[in-house]
N, C-alpha and C positions, 0 to 999 in steps of 0.2 A: 504494500500500500504506500502511495506517495503522500508525503505530508507537505502542505503548503504553508508558507510563512507570509504573514501580511507585513507590508512595509508602507509606512506613511511617508509620502513625499509631498513637498509643497513647491509651488512655483514662486520664485522671488518676485517682488513687485518690480515692474518696469519703471525705469527712471523717465523714459520718454514714451510718447505715443508712437509706436513703431508701425502698426497697421492702422488703417482708418477706423476710428471709433465713431459711434453714432450717439447723438444726443440722448441722454437718459429720459428726456421728457417727450420728444417728438420723433426721434429716429433720424433727423437730419445729420449731416456730417458734423462732427464735433469740432468746435473752435477753441474751447476752453476746458482745461482739466483742473478740477478742484481737489486738492489732497487734504484729507481730514486727519485729525490727531490719531485716530485708530489705525491709520495706514491705508484705509480704504480711499477710493477716489470716486468722484462723480465727473461726468463729461457732459457738456452742454454745447448746443449750437450758439452762435452769436446772439440770436434773438432771446433765447431763454437765459443765457449768461447775463445779459443786460437786465432782463426782467427781474432776476433773483439776486442781482449783484450785492445789494445791501445785506441780505441774509447770508449769502455765501461768504462775504468778508468776515462776518461774525463767527462762522464755524470753521473756516479754512485755516490750515497750517501753511498752505502754499496755493497760489492760483497761477496757472501757466497758460499762456496763449499758445495753442498748438501750432499755429501758422509760423510763428517766429521762435517758438520755445522761450519766449520772454516771460520771466517771472513778474507777476503783477503785485504780489504781496508776500510777506513772510513775517 
């Protein structure tokens, strides 16, 4: 009988958006990545990033414009 061993692997968080991501709100191409204190991130199109900008700045550790990889806050 063959015995199987389970191995837990995790994918390290990406520093940059390497593949095209889509807005968490509407599915359009993401223009802004919001990194949260937990290490999770949210991505938004330009429209929704502007709509939620005030709230996002309150909860973000970092906000990155994906077009230029410019950090908007820290």
